[in-house]
Structures are given as C-alpha cells and as structure tokens.
VODO-771362 format. One record per residue (C-alpha): residue number from 1; x, y, z. Coordinates in nm, 2 decimals. Each point is the difference from the previous one (the first is absolute). Layout:
REM VODO-771362
+-----+--------+--------+--------+
: num :      X :      Y :      Z :
+-----+--------+--------+--------+
: NUM :      X :      Y :      Z :
...
+-----+--------+--------+--------+
***
This chain:
REM VODO-771362
+-----+--------+--------+--------+
: num :      X :      Y :      Z :
+-----+--------+--------+--------+
:   1 :  -9.12 :   1.02 :  18.89 :
:   2 :  -0.02 :  -0.37 :   0.05 :
:   3 :   0.27 :  -0.23 :  -0.15 :
:   4 :  -0.19 :  -0.24 :  -0.28 :
:   5 :   0.14 :  -0.36 :  -0.04 :
:   6 :  -0.09 :  -0.29 :  -0.22 :
:   7 :  -0.06 :  -0.29 :   0.19 :
:   8 :  -0.06 :  -0.27 :  -0.27 :
:   9 :   0.04 :   0.00 :  -0.38 :
:  10 :  -0.15 :  -0.21 :  -0.24 :
:  11 :  -0.08 :  -0.10 :  -0.37 :
:  12 :  -0.19 :  -0.26 :  -0.23 :
:  13 :   0.28 :  -0.14 :  -0.23 :
:  14 :  -0.03 :   0.20 :  -0.35 :
:  15 :  -0.26 :  -0.16 :  -0.26 :
:  16 :   0.05 :   0.01 :  -0.41 :
:  17 :  -0.28 :   0.19 :  -0.19 :
:  18 :  -0.28 :  -0.26 :  -0.06 :
:  19 :   0.26 :  -0.25 :   0.24 :
:  20 :  -0.05 :  -0.16 :   0.37 :
:  21 :  -0.22 :   0.32 :   0.17 :
:  22 :  -0.22 :   0.07 :  -0.31 :
:  23 :  -0.30 :  -0.19 :   0.15 :
:  24 :   0.04 :   0.14 :   0.34 :
:  25 :  -0.18 :   0.31 :   0.10 :
:  26 :   0.24 :   0.27 :   0.12 :
:  27 :  -0.22 :   0.03 :   0.30 :
:  28 :   0.07 :  -0.35 :   0.05 :
:  29 :   0.37 :  -0.04 :  -0.03 :
:  30 :   0.04 :   0.37 :   0.16 :
:  31 :  -0.20 :  -0.12 :   0.31 :
:  32 :   0.25 :  -0.30 :   0.04 :
:  33 :   0.30 :   0.22 :   0.05 :
:  34 :  -0.19 :   0.23 :   0.22 :
:  35 :  -0.08 :  -0.30 :   0.21 :
:  36 :   0.33 :  -0.17 :   0.01 :
:  37 :   0.12 :   0.35 :   0.15 :
:  38 :  -0.26 :   0.01 :   0.27 :
:  39 :   0.12 :  -0.36 :   0.07 :
:  40 :   0.33 :   0.08 :   0.01 :
:  41 :   0.02 :   0.29 :   0.23 :
:  42 :  -0.30 :  -0.16 :   0.24 :
:  43 :  -0.20 :   0.35 :  -0.05 :
:  44 :  -0.38 :  -0.06 :   0.03 :
:  45 :  -0.18 :   0.12 :  -0.29 :
:  46 :  -0.19 :   0.26 :   0.23 :
:  47 :   0.30 :   0.18 :   0.07 :
:  48 :   0.09 :   0.10 :  -0.31 :
:  49 :  -0.10 :   0.38 :  -0.09 :
:  50 :  -0.03 :  -0.03 :  -0.35 :
:  51 :   0.11 :  -0.17 :  -0.33 :
:  52 :   0.16 :   0.18 :  -0.30 :
:  53 :   0.02 :  -0.18 :  -0.33 :
:  54 :   0.14 :   0.14 :  -0.35 :
:  55 :  -0.18 :  -0.12 :  -0.29 :
:  56 :   0.01 :   0.14 :  -0.34 :
:  57 :  -0.23 :  -0.25 :  -0.24 :
:  58 :  -0.31 :   0.01 :   0.25 :
:  59 :  -0.27 :   0.02 :  -0.26 :
:  60 :  -0.24 :  -0.33 :   0.00 :
:  61 :   0.15 :  -0.12 :   0.33 :
:  62 :  -0.29 :   0.10 :   0.21 :
:  63 :  -0.05 :   0.29 :   0.23 :
:  64 :   0.30 :   0.08 :   0.19 :
:  65 :   0.30 :  -0.24 :  -0.04 :
:  66 :   0.17 :   0.12 :   0.31 :
:  67 :  -0.31 :  -0.08 :   0.20 :
:  68 :  -0.03 :  -0.33 :  -0.15 :
:  69 :   0.35 :  -0.08 :   0.10 :
:  70 :  -0.06 :   0.13 :   0.34 :
:  71 :  -0.34 :  -0.17 :   0.06 :
:  72 :   0.13 :  -0.35 :  -0.13 :
:  73 :   0.29 :  -0.01 :   0.19 :
:  74 :  -0.21 :  -0.02 :   0.32 :
:  75 :   0.02 :   0.42 :   0.07 :
:  76 :  -0.29 :   0.10 :   0.19 :
:  77 :  -0.25 :   0.23 :  -0.16 :
:  78 :   0.07 :   0.27 :   0.22 :
:  79 :   0.36 :   0.02 :  -0.15 :
:  80 :  -0.02 :   0.24 :  -0.29 :
:  81 :   0.17 :  -0.06 :  -0.31 :
:  82 :   0.10 :   0.24 :  -0.32 :
:  83 :   0.17 :  -0.05 :  -0.33 :
:  84 :   0.29 :   0.17 :  -0.18 :
:  85 :   0.06 :   0.06 :  -0.33 :
:  86 :   0.31 :   0.18 :  -0.10 :
:  87 :   0.07 :  -0.22 :  -0.30 :
:  88 :   0.32 :  -0.20 :   0.08 :
:  89 :   0.07 :   0.17 :   0.34 :
:  90 :  -0.33 :  -0.10 :   0.14 :
:  91 :   0.15 :  -0.27 :   0.25 :
:  92 :   0.27 :   0.21 :   0.11 :
:  93 :  -0.25 :   0.29 :   0.04 :
:  94 :  -0.22 :  -0.23 :   0.20 :
:  95 :   0.32 :  -0.03 :   0.23 :
:  96 :   0.08 :   0.35 :   0.02 :
:  97 :  -0.34 :   0.12 :   0.08 :
:  98 :   0.00 :  -0.25 :   0.28 :
:  99 :   0.33 :   0.15 :   0.11 :
: 100 :  -0.16 :   0.33 :   0.02 :
: 101 :  -0.31 :  -0.12 :   0.16 :
: 102 :   0.21 :  -0.14 :   0.31 :
: 103 :   0.26 :   0.27 :   0.03 :
: 104 :  -0.30 :   0.26 :   0.08 :
: 105 :  -0.14 :  -0.24 :   0.23 :
: 106 :  -0.35 :  -0.12 :  -0.23 :
: 107 :   0.10 :  -0.33 :   0.05 :
: 108 :   0.19 :  -0.25 :   0.17 :
: 109 :   0.01 :  -0.30 :  -0.22 :
: 110 :  -0.06 :   0.00 :  -0.37 :
: 111 :   0.04 :  -0.28 :  -0.30 :
: 112 :   0.08 :   0.20 :  -0.31 :
: 113 :   0.13 :  -0.15 :  -0.33 :
: 114 :  -0.16 :  -0.08 :  -0.36 :
: 115 :  -0.15 :  -0.27 :  -0.20 :
: 116 :  -0.06 :  -0.05 :  -0.38 :
: 117 :  -0.13 :  -0.23 :  -0.24 :
: 118 :   0.08 :   0.11 :  -0.31 :
: 119 :  -0.12 :  -0.29 :  -0.18 :
: 120 :  -0.35 :   0.07 :   0.15 :
: 121 :  -0.02 :   0.35 :  -0.15 :
: 122 :  -0.27 :   0.03 :  -0.23 :
: 123 :  -0.12 :   0.19 :  -0.33 :
: 124 :  -0.18 :   0.32 :   0.00 :
: 125 :  -0.27 :   0.11 :  -0.24 :
: 126 :  -0.06 :   0.40 :  -0.06 :
: 127 :  -0.23 :   0.17 :   0.25 :
: 128 :  -0.17 :   0.14 :  -0.28 :
: 129 :  -0.16 :  -0.35 :  -0.06 :
: 130 :  -0.20 :   0.09 :   0.32 :
: 131 :  -0.20 :   0.25 :  -0.27 :
: 132 :  -0.04 :  -0.27 :  -0.26 :
: 133 :   0.18 :  -0.06 :  -0.34 :
: 134 :  -0.25 :   0.01 :  -0.30 :
: 135 :   0.27 :  -0.12 :  -0.21 :
: 136 :   0.38 :  -0.04 :  -0.10 :
: 137 :   0.27 :  -0.18 :   0.20 :
: 138 :   0.13 :   0.10 :   0.35 :
: 139 :   0.34 :  -0.08 :   0.14 :
: 140 :   0.06 :  -0.20 :   0.33 :
: 141 :   0.32 :   0.09 :   0.17 :
: 142 :   0.24 :  -0.21 :   0.21 :
: 143 :  -0.01 :   0.08 :   0.36 :
: 144 :   0.35 :  -0.09 :   0.08 :
: 145 :   0.12 :   0.19 :  -0.28 :
: 146 :  -0.18 :   0.31 :   0.04 :
: 147 :   0.00 :   0.05 :   0.38 :
: 148 :   0.31 :  -0.13 :   0.11 :
: 149 :   0.24 :   0.00 :  -0.33 :
: 150 :  -0.09 :   0.31 :  -0.23 :
: 151 :   0.12 :   0.34 :   0.12 :
: 152 :  -0.32 :   0.22 :   0.03 :
: 153 :   0.16 :   0.35 :  -0.12 :
: 154 :   0.16 :  -0.12 :  -0.33 :
: 155 :  -0.17 :  -0.32 :  -0.05 :
: 156 :   0.36 :  -0.20 :  -0.02 :
: 157 :   0.06 :  -0.35 :   0.14 :
: 158 :   0.20 :  -0.02 :   0.28 :
: 159 :   0.26 :  -0.21 :  -0.24 :
: 160 :   0.03 :   0.35 :  -0.19 :
: 161 :   0.07 :   0.18 :   0.33 :
: 162 :   0.31 :  -0.24 :   0.06 :
: 163 :   0.10 :   0.04 :  -0.39 :
: 164 :   0.01 :   0.37 :   0.08 :
: 165 :   0.24 :  -0.03 :   0.26 :
: 166 :   0.24 :  -0.26 :  -0.17 :
: 167 :   0.01 :   0.29 :  -0.26 :
: 168 :   0.03 :   0.28 :   0.20 :
: 169 :   0.30 :  -0.16 :   0.25 :
: 170 :   0.12 :  -0.22 :  -0.30 :
: 171 :  -0.07 :  -0.32 :   0.15 :
: 172 :   0.07 :  -0.25 :  -0.26 :
: 173 :  -0.18 :  -0.35 :  -0.07 :
: 174 :   0.30 :  -0.22 :   0.11 :
: 175 :   0.02 :   0.16 :   0.35 :
: 176 :  -0.40 :  -0.05 :   0.06 :
: 177 :   0.05 :  -0.34 :  -0.10 :
: 178 :   0.29 :  -0.06 :   0.19 :
: 179 :  -0.21 :   0.13 :   0.32 :
: 180 :  -0.26 :  -0.23 :  -0.08 :
: 181 :   0.19 :  -0.30 :  -0.01 :
: 182 :   0.15 :   0.09 :   0.35 :
: 183 :  -0.36 :   0.06 :   0.12 :
: 184 :  -0.09 :  -0.36 :  -0.09 :
: 185 :   0.32 :  -0.13 :   0.12 :
: 186 :  -0.01 :   0.15 :   0.36 :
: 187 :  -0.38 :  -0.08 :  -0.01 :
: 188 :   0.05 :  -0.39 :  -0.06 :
: 189 :   0.30 :  -0.02 :   0.22 :
: 190 :  -0.24 :   0.17 :   0.27 :
: 191 :  -0.27 :  -0.27 :  -0.05 :
: 192 :   0.24 :  -0.29 :  -0.07 :
: 193 :   0.16 :   0.09 :   0.36 :
: 194 :  -0.33 :   0.07 :   0.19 :
: 195 :   0.03 :   0.36 :   0.08 :
: 196 :  -0.34 :   0.08 :  -0.07 :
: 197 :  -0.15 :  -0.30 :   0.20 :
: 198 :  -0.03 :   0.22 :   0.33 :
: 199 :  -0.19 :   0.29 :  -0.17 :
: 200 :  -0.24 :  -0.22 :  -0.24 :
: 201 :  -0.35 :  -0.08 :   0.12 :
: 202 :  -0.12 :  -0.37 :  -0.19 :
: 203 :  -0.30 :   0.07 :  -0.17 :
: 204 :  -0.26 :  -0.29 :  -0.05 :
: 205 :  -0.10 :   0.00 :  -0.36 :
: 206 :  -0.32 :  -0.25 :  -0.08 :
: 207 :  -0.06 :  -0.19 :  -0.30 :
: 208 :  -0.28 :  -0.22 :  -0.08 :
: 209 :   0.15 :  -0.31 :   0.17 :
: 210 :   0.28 :   0.10 :   0.20 :
: 211 :   0.17 :   0.33 :   0.14 :
: 212 :   0.37 :   0.11 :  -0.01 :
: 213 :   0.18 :   0.23 :   0.23 :
: 214 :   0.16 :   0.29 :  -0.21 :
: 215 :   0.32 :   0.09 :   0.19 :
: 216 :   0.28 :   0.08 :  -0.25 :
: 217 :   0.03 :   0.32 :  -0.23 :
: 218 :  -0.09 :  -0.14 :  -0.33 :
: 219 :   0.13 :   0.28 :  -0.24 :
: 220 :   0.35 :  -0.03 :  -0.01 :
: 221 :   0.16 :  -0.17 :  -0.32 :
: 222 :   0.24 :  -0.27 :   0.02 :
: 223 :   0.00 :  -0.04 :  -0.39 :
: 224 :   0.10 :   0.37 :  -0.08 :
: 225 :   0.36 :   0.10 :  -0.09 :
: 226 :   0.20 :   0.31 :  -0.16 :
: 227 :  -0.02 :  -0.17 :  -0.32 :
: 228 :  -0.37 :  -0.07 :   0.04 :
: 229 :  -0.08 :   0.39 :   0.11 :
: 230 :   0.19 :   0.13 :  -0.28 :
: 231 :  -0.23 :  -0.17 :  -0.28 :
: 232 :  -0.33 :   0.14 :   0.18 :
: 233 :  -0.17 :   0.30 :  -0.22 :
: 234 :  -0.04 :   0.33 :   0.18 :
: 235 :  -0.34 :  -0.01 :   0.15 :
: 236 :  -0.12 :   0.35 :  -0.01 :
: 237 :   0.16 :   0.18 :  -0.28 :
: 238 :   0.24 :  -0.03 :  -0.29 :
: 239 :   0.27 :   0.05 :   0.00 :
: 240 :   0.03 :  -0.03 :   0.38 :
: 241 :   0.14 :  -0.21 :   0.32 :
: 242 :  -0.25 :  -0.06 :   0.20 :
: 243 :  -0.11 :  -0.39 :  -0.04 :
: 244 :  -0.19 :  -0.24 :   0.19 :
: 245 :   0.30 :  -0.13 :   0.14 :
: 246 :   0.11 :   0.31 :   0.16 :
: 247 :  -0.34 :   0.13 :   0.13 :
: 248 :  -0.17 :  -0.14 :   0.31 :
: 249 :  -0.28 :  -0.24 :  -0.02 :
: 250 :  -0.36 :  -0.01 :   0.02 :
: 251 :  -0.09 :  -0.17 :   0.34 :
: 252 :  -0.23 :  -0.09 :   0.26 :
: 253 :   0.08 :   0.02 :   0.38 :
: 254 :  -0.04 :   0.17 :   0.33 :
: 255 :   0.25 :   0.13 :   0.27 :
: 256 :  -0.05 :   0.15 :   0.38 :
: 257 :   0.16 :   0.13 :   0.27 :
: 258 :  -0.15 :   0.08 :   0.36 :
: 259 :   0.13 :   0.34 :   0.14 :
: 260 :   0.01 :   0.05 :   0.40 :
: 261 :   0.05 :   0.29 :   0.18 :
: 262 :   0.26 :  -0.03 :   0.30 :
: 263 :  -0.25 :   0.04 :   0.25 :
: 264 :  -0.16 :  -0.32 :  -0.19 :
: 265 :   0.27 :  -0.19 :   0.00 :
: 266 :   0.06 :   0.04 :   0.38 :
: 267 :  -0.38 :  -0.08 :   0.05 :
: 268 :  -0.04 :  -0.31 :  -0.20 :
: 269 :   0.35 :  -0.13 :   0.04 :
: 270 :   0.09 :   0.03 :  -0.39 :
: 271 :   0.31 :  -0.04 :  -0.14 :
: 272 :   0.13 :   0.26 :  -0.22 :
: 273 :   0.19 :  -0.11 :  -0.33 :
: 274 :   0.07 :   0.37 :  -0.14 :
: 275 :  -0.09 :   0.37 :   0.10 :
: 276 :  -0.10 :   0.19 :  -0.27 :
: 277 :   0.22 :   0.29 :   0.00 :
: 278 :  -0.14 :   0.25 :  -0.27 :
: 279 :  -0.21 :   0.00 :  -0.32 :
: 280 :   0.01 :   0.21 :  -0.30 :
: 281 :  -0.17 :   0.04 :  -0.32 :
: 282 :   0.07 :   0.21 :  -0.29 :
: 283 :  -0.15 :   0.10 :  -0.37 :
: 284 :   0.17 :  -0.01 :  -0.36 :
: 285 :  -0.09 :   0.06 :  -0.36 :
: 286 :  -0.25 :  -0.27 :  -0.07 :
: 287 :   0.15 :  -0.08 :  -0.34 :
: 288 :   0.33 :  -0.12 :   0.22 :
: 289 :  -0.21 :  -0.13 :   0.29 :
: 290 :   0.26 :  -0.24 :   0.07 :
: 291 :   0.20 :   0.25 :   0.16 :
: 292 :  -0.24 :   0.05 :   0.30 :
: 293 :   0.24 :  -0.17 :   0.25 :
: 294 :   0.26 :   0.28 :  -0.04 :
: 295 :  -0.17 :   0.28 :   0.16 :
: 296 :  -0.20 :  -0.24 :   0.24 :
: 297 :   0.33 :  -0.18 :   0.14 :
: 298 :   0.15 :   0.41 :   0.04 :
: 299 :  -0.34 :   0.03 :   0.19 :
: 300 :   0.00 :  -0.26 :   0.25 :
: 301 :   0.43 :   0.08 :   0.05 :
: 302 :  -0.10 :   0.34 :   0.06 :
: 303 :  -0.19 :  -0.08 :   0.31 :
: 304 :   0.26 :  -0.18 :   0.14 :
: 305 :   0.38 :   0.08 :   0.08 :
: 306 :   0.10 :  -0.33 :  -0.24 :
: 307 :   0.16 :   0.04 :  -0.34 :
: 308 :  -0.05 :  -0.26 :  -0.28 :
: 309 :   0.36 :  -0.15 :   0.08 :
: 310 :  -0.17 :  -0.06 :   0.35 :
: 311 :  -0.24 :  -0.28 :  -0.17 :
: 312 :   0.13 :  -0.34 :   0.04 :
: 313 :  -0.30 :  -0.16 :  -0.24 :
: 314 :  -0.25 :   0.16 :  -0.25 :
: 315 :  -0.32 :  -0.15 :  -0.17 :
: 316 :  -0.04 :   0.20 :  -0.29 :
: 317 :  -0.25 :  -0.14 :  -0.22 :
: 318 :   0.06 :  -0.11 :  -0.35 :
: 319 :  -0.29 :   0.11 :  -0.22 :
: 320 :   0.20 :   0.01 :  -0.31 :
: 321 :   0.40 :  -0.05 :   0.02 :
: 322 :   0.01 :   0.35 :  -0.18 :
: 323 :  -0.17 :   0.15 :   0.23 :
: 324 :   0.19 :  -0.16 :   0.32 :
: 325 :   0.35 :   0.07 :  -0.17 :
: 326 :  -0.13 :   0.37 :  -0.05 :
: 327 :  -0.08 :   0.01 :   0.37 :
: 328 :   0.33 :  -0.13 :   0.10 :
: 329 :   0.20 :   0.24 :  -0.25 :
: 330 :  -0.18 :   0.31 :   0.15 :
: 331 :   0.07 :  -0.14 :   0.35 :
: 332 :   0.36 :  -0.06 :  -0.04 :
: 333 :   0.05 :   0.36 :  -0.14 :
: 334 :  -0.20 :   0.18 :   0.27 :
: 335 :   0.14 :  -0.19 :   0.32 :
: 336 :   0.35 :  -0.12 :  -0.15 :
: 337 :   0.01 :  -0.35 :  -0.01 :
: 338 :   0.07 :  -0.25 :  -0.25 :
: 339 :  -0.18 :  -0.23 :  -0.20 :
: 340 :   0.18 :  -0.28 :   0.13 :
: 341 :  -0.10 :   0.14 :   0.36 :
: 342 :  -0.35 :  -0.02 :  -0.07 :
: 343 :  -0.02 :  -0.31 :  -0.19 :
: 344 :   0.14 :  -0.22 :   0.28 :
: 345 :  -0.27 :   0.16 :   0.27 :
: 346 :  -0.28 :   0.02 :  -0.21 :
: 347 :  -0.25 :  -0.30 :  -0.10 :
: 348 :   0.23 :  -0.23 :   0.13 :
: 349 :  -0.26 :  -0.25 :  -0.04 :
: 350 :  -0.15 :   0.06 :  -0.34 :
: 351 :  -0.24 :   0.28 :  -0.10 :
: 352 :  -0.34 :   0.04 :  -0.17 :
: 353 :   0.18 :  -0.09 :  -0.34 :
: 354 :   0.03 :  -0.34 :   0.13 :
: 355 :  -0.27 :  -0.05 :   0.30 :
: 356 :  -0.28 :   0.21 :  -0.16 :
: 357 :  -0.20 :   0.29 :   0.08 :
: 358 :  -0.34 :   0.01 :   0.13 :
: 359 :  -0.07 :   0.36 :  -0.02 :
: 360 :  -0.19 :   0.07 :   0.33 :
: 361 :   0.23 :  -0.23 :   0.20 :
: 362 :   0.33 :   0.09 :  -0.16 :
: 363 :   0.05 :   0.28 :   0.22 :
: 364 :  -0.04 :  -0.22 :   0.35 :
: 365 :   0.14 :  -0.30 :  -0.16 :
: 366 :   0.36 :   0.18 :  -0.04 :
: 367 :  -0.02 :   0.10 :   0.36 :
: 368 :  -0.07 :  -0.35 :   0.13 :
: 369 :   0.27 :  -0.14 :  -0.22 :
: 370 :   0.23 :   0.29 :   0.12 :
: 371 :  -0.08 :  -0.08 :   0.37 :
: 372 :   0.07 :  -0.38 :  -0.03 :
: 373 :   0.33 :   0.03 :  -0.17 :
: 374 :   0.11 :   0.28 :   0.28 :
: 375 :  -0.08 :  -0.24 :   0.25 :
: 376 :   0.19 :  -0.30 :  -0.17 :
: 377 :   0.31 :   0.21 :  -0.10 :
: 378 :   0.00 :   0.21 :   0.33 :
: 379 :   0.00 :   0.33 :  -0.17 :
: 380 :  -0.10 :   0.29 :   0.22 :
: 381 :  -0.16 :   0.25 :  -0.27 :
: 382 :  -0.20 :  -0.11 :  -0.30 :
: 383 :  -0.18 :   0.25 :  -0.27 :
: 384 :  -0.31 :  -0.09 :  -0.26 :
: 385 :  -0.15 :   0.17 :  -0.26 :
: 386 :  -0.17 :  -0.03 :  -0.33 :
: 387 :  -0.11 :   0.23 :  -0.26 :
: 388 :  -0.34 :   0.06 :  -0.06 :
: 389 :  -0.22 :   0.04 :  -0.34 :
: 390 :  -0.13 :   0.40 :  -0.04 :
: 391 :   0.35 :   0.10 :   0.10 :
: 392 :   0.06 :  -0.03 :   0.38 :
: 393 :   0.23 :  -0.24 :   0.24 :
: 394 :  -0.03 :  -0.12 :   0.38 :
: 395 :   0.26 :  -0.09 :   0.23 :
: 396 :   0.07 :  -0.14 :   0.35 :
: 397 :   0.32 :  -0.05 :   0.18 :
: 398 :  -0.04 :  -0.27 :   0.30 :
: 399 :   0.26 :  -0.09 :   0.30 :
: 400 :   0.06 :  -0.36 :   0.10 :
: 401 :  -0.11 :  -0.04 :   0.37 :
: 402 :   0.16 :  -0.29 :   0.05 :
: 403 :   0.34 :   0.11 :  -0.02 :
: 404 :  -0.06 :   0.22 :   0.31 :
: 405 :  -0.11 :  -0.32 :   0.21 :
+-----+--------+--------+--------+
***
C-alpha cells in the first residue's frame, strides 16, 4: 500500500461565537484555507482527486457545504467533494477517510479537513408543522444545541457527560480550573510569540465601509485567573464542577490538510511535512463520551509497534477540563506514564478551552497545530485525538519527515 503524507496544513484563526467570523459564510472562510493550500503547494486544482469536509451544523447553509468550499476555492466541477458528520470528530474523520482512500489506490491527492460556523447555526421548527397546526404553541429548537451539544440517547447536554466523568474519576473543581488556566497561559504565550503564524490563513472580513484581516485567535481570555474561575457557578448541574471557564468555547473556524501518496509526492515534487503512521477510533458509553480518545489511541497504537511512551507531542482536544483530565488519568493507568509526563508533552500551545472548539473543524485543527509544533520543535512522533458526542473517539499518529532530510 502507498504511504500517505501531509504536504500542507493550514487553518483559520478561531473566532468567538458571534465574533469576527460570524458574518462570513462557512463556505467562504473554508474555501480561503483550501485556496491557500493550493497556492502553497503549487498543485493545480485539477490535480486534486477529492475534497472531504467535516461539518456538523449544515442546516440552512445551502446544499453541500463541502461542494461549496471546493468550488469556491477554484477546484473544477469535475472534482467531487463530500461532507462528513462525525460530530466533534468530523474534521479528523475527513482526514482518516482521505488516508484510507489514498492507501488503497483510489486517489493520489486529497484535500481534507473541517469547517464550522457555530454562529451561523439557525433554529428548527417541528416537522409536524408541515401538516399545519390549528391552535396552541410549538417549540423551536436551537440547531446547535440539538445537533451538536446534546446526547441523542440520554438527552444529556455534553456538559453533563463531563460532570459524569468528574464524579466517576474523582476529578475536583480545582484540578479542572488549574488545567484551564494552563491552557489559557499556553495559548496566549503561543499567540504572543507568533507560534501560530505559519498555520493561520488570514480571512478578510468585510464591513459596510471597510474590511479587516482576521488572523489571530480571538477566544483566549487574557483577563482570567484562578481566583476569577473559582467564582463561576456550575453551568450544567448544581452541585457541579463544570463551568463556562473550564469548558471549551462555541466557535467558528476551518482547518484543512493536503494528503498525497508517495507516488504523488515524487510526481508533483511535493515536500512532505509528516507521514501518517496510523489512525484509530473507538467507542465508549455515550454518557461519558469524553473518554473516547482512550480506546481510539489504543486502536491507533495497535496498528504500529509504538508505545505511548514513544510519542513526543500530543494534541488532545479539551472539550471540557474534566474530560481532558479523565483521558489523561486513564492513559496514565493503561500505559504506565505519569501525569507530569503527559502534561509536558500535551497541548503545549494551549487547547480548546482557550482557543475554542468549532465542532466540525476541531479534529483537523488539532492535526494542523500538532504538525507545525512538531516541525518547530523538531519532534519525530506526534499524536492527535479527540472525544466525540455519542460516545466515540478518533486518533492519528504522524511522523516528522523533515528529520530524515
């Protein structure tokens, strides 16, 4: 089977809910990232075999967000595009699907990733209204809450699933707040030192009389502190430990990579950034969905001769601090590593608690950030993983090819 390489990895800066990207269609800012990848690699748009886009909140975004992004980026009509909805794992699953397709010889070059406008999510009226209603009220549902943030099996908000993990694994409020502050500090340090510059594609945001370039993550909170976090009330149940300060955000953004076979790398004179070593996925009880990375990481490692201790950098998505700490706790137990060992290698430039979590894009966003940090710090092996609503997880292991040159 063909080896598969990532030859470009880009993302937008992550916007706040109703923030800088809220007035830009997801198809537009997604297409800008794809255009940047084509420009950087100098691959002709007609040489792309397929475009795969993770996207969760697609209602009201017009037909086929993936196809819109592909065509708007200048990729010919003859090149197909399709969407993936694996909730939070959508952006990573898009990359995994592209990896599989190239491995078996069905494609040479694929652009894969995710794009999400949580600000653009609308509201849903009941389908029964199609038959009319003679009298009485009817409920209107929030598309975002219903289709991205609520478990279909238990009707629990994702925040409650994090509370379940905190209770079962005895993760207290202080631990959660401490991880959250660390995430904020690391993200702000990365921004201030330009660590995200190479991975971010500026997006033009137009207003009536002027426009501006959006090119810096706007969700990190420079004003927060442990003391301020301690005053926040539980967001989902009382008593509880999960707050707005130790949970990820509601955000907008996009991230994409270009995947290429070994033969395509030679054919088009491409410069690989990383080789995809293995991918994995797994399932858990939906009521504790945040633990999904644990079996996913085990699955990915099982396809290699690697152990967790061989991994030098991790991007483990922070849906909630309780969830992130739960994953770390179980990884320590199963792989005989210490919390300190994981902490010094994991989310070194901050995680979703600080940067944000645009659901359909996050799976690829953490891959993009992982790759650029591996190149900068000259680390050979990296792993990205995230939990998924419904009780799942995905994981990917990549190898820095630049160290072999």
